[in-house]
C-alpha positions as CSV (number, residue, x, y, z in Angstrom):
1,M,0.0,0.0,0.0
2,K,1.6,3.2,-1.2
3,K,-0.7,5.7,0.4
4,P,-2.4,4.4,3.6
5,G,-3.9,7.9,4.3
6,K,-5.9,7.8,1.1
7,M,-8.1,5.0,2.4
8,L,-8.6,6.9,5.7
9,M,-9.7,10.0,3.9
10,E,-12.3,7.9,1.9
11,V,-13.7,6.4,5.1
12,L,-14.0,9.8,6.8
13,R,-15.7,11.3,3.8
14,H,-18.4,8.6,3.7
15,A,-18.9,8.2,7.4
16,P,-21.6,10.8,7.8
17,K,-23.5,9.8,4.7
18,K,-26.6,7.5,4.6
19,P,-25.8,3.8,3.7
20,A,-26.3,2.9,0.0
21,T,-27.7,-0.6,0.9
22,E,-31.4,-1.5,1.2
23,M,-32.9,-2.7,4.5
24,Y,-34.7,-5.4,2.5
25,P,-36.0,-8.0,5.0
26,H,-37.1,-5.3,7.4
27,V,-38.4,-2.7,5.0
28,R,-40.5,-3.9,2.1
29,P,-39.1,-2.5,-1.2
30,Y,-41.1,-0.4,-3.7
31,V,-42.6,-2.6,-6.4
32,P,-43.7,-0.9,-9.6
33,E,-47.3,-1.2,-10.8
34,R,-46.5,-3.3,-13.9
35,F,-43.9,-5.6,-12.1
36,R,-43.8,-9.1,-13.5
37,G,-43.8,-11.5,-10.5
38,R,-45.6,-14.8,-9.8
39,L,-48.5,-15.8,-12.1
40,D,-52.1,-15.9,-10.8
41,F,-55.0,-17.7,-12.4
42,I,-58.7,-16.9,-12.5
43,P,-60.4,-20.2,-13.3
44,G,-63.8,-18.7,-13.9
45,K,-62.5,-16.7,-16.9
46,C,-60.5,-19.6,-18.5
47,I,-62.1,-21.1,-21.6
48,G,-59.4,-23.8,-22.1
49,C,-58.0,-22.5,-25.4
50,K,-54.5,-23.2,-24.2
51,M,-53.0,-20.2,-26.0
52,C,-50.9,-19.5,-22.9
53,M,-49.3,-22.9,-23.2
54,R,-48.6,-22.4,-26.9
55,D,-47.0,-19.0,-26.4
56,C,-44.9,-19.7,-23.3
57,P,-41.3,-19.8,-24.5
58,S,-40.1,-22.0,-21.6
59,K,-43.2,-24.3,-21.5
60,A,-43.7,-23.5,-17.9
61,I,-47.6,-23.5,-17.9
62,T,-50.0,-26.3,-18.4
63,I,-53.8,-26.0,-18.4
64,N,-55.7,-29.1,-17.3
65,K,-59.5,-29.7,-17.6
66,I,-60.9,-30.8,-14.2
67,G,-64.6,-30.7,-15.0
68,D,-67.2,-29.3,-17.4
69,K,-65.9,-25.9,-18.3
70,K,-63.5,-25.9,-15.3
71,F,-59.8,-25.7,-15.6
72,E,-56.7,-25.5,-13.5
73,A,-53.3,-24.1,-14.2
74,V,-50.1,-25.9,-13.3
75,I,-47.1,-23.6,-13.3
76,D,-43.4,-24.6,-13.0
77,L,-41.9,-21.6,-11.3
78,D,-38.4,-23.0,-11.8
79,R,-38.9,-22.9,-15.6
80,C,-40.9,-19.6,-15.9
81,I,-38.8,-16.7,-17.1
82,Y,-41.5,-14.2,-16.0
83,C,-41.8,-12.7,-19.5
84,G,-45.6,-12.2,-19.3
85,Q,-46.2,-13.7,-22.8
86,C,-48.9,-16.0,-21.4
87,V,-50.7,-13.1,-19.8
88,D,-50.6,-11.1,-23.1
89,S,-51.9,-14.0,-25.2
90,C,-54.8,-15.0,-23.0
91,P,-58.0,-13.8,-24.8
92,K,-60.1,-13.8,-21.6
93,D,-57.5,-12.3,-19.2
94,A,-57.6,-15.5,-17.0
95,L,-53.9,-15.0,-16.2
96,L,-52.3,-12.1,-14.5
97,M,-48.9,-11.2,-13.1
98,T,-48.7,-10.4,-9.4
99,T,-46.1,-8.3,-7.5
100,D,-45.0,-11.4,-5.5
101,F,-41.3,-11.9,-6.0
102,E,-40.2,-13.8,-3.0
103,L,-40.3,-17.3,-4.6
104,A,-37.0,-18.9,-3.5
105,Q,-37.3,-22.5,-2.3
106,L,-34.9,-25.1,-1.1
107,D,-37.0,-28.0,-2.4
108,R,-37.6,-27.9,-6.2
109,R,-40.9,-29.7,-5.9
110,K,-42.3,-26.7,-4.1
111,L,-41.8,-24.6,-7.3
112,K,-44.5,-26.5,-9.1
113,I,-47.8,-24.9,-8.1
114,V,-51.4,-25.8,-9.0
115,L,-53.7,-22.8,-9.3
116,K,-57.4,-23.7,-9.0
117,D,-58.8,-20.5,-7.4
118,A,-57.7,-16.9,-7.9
119,G,-54.8,-16.4,-5.5
120,N,-55.0,-19.9,-4.1
121,A,-51.7,-21.6,-4.9
122,T,-51.3,-25.1,-3.6
123,D,-48.1,-27.2,-3.8
124,A,-48.3,-30.0,-6.2
125,K,-48.0,-33.3,-4.4
126,P,-45.1,-35.4,-5.6
127,E,-46.1,-38.9,-6.5
128,A,-45.4,-41.1,-3.4
129,E,-45.4,-44.8,-3.1
130,P,-48.6,-46.3,-1.7
131,E,-48.5,-47.1,2.0
132,K,-48.1,-50.8,2.9
133,P,-50.6,-52.1,5.5
134,V,-49.0,-52.7,8.9
135,A,-49.4,-56.3,10.1
């Protein structure tokens, strides 16, 4: 180090200033109005045309028929690139982007969600082996 006093001057100059970092976990950050976060699904509006499935560049959404004129959306959040293409291509506005961005998970199976009701995301159940009867 050629000039040790240079670093001291820099520290003293920035000491009275406000920190440049965000207090994220404690203070909720500002999220813009048109932020593209987690997908939400309104099953009452869905007509089952599957345009969202066709237009999704990462093949992250699947629309399944669960009854007469009733549909569910299965979304792979680990594949989704949050581009909003599926929302734009839906003719009935059954899909929308929320401002929810805290989606990190330790278990990859939790990133596959099944949307049956608006705002009601349930974890998809991984296929498990049938239980054996206890003797």
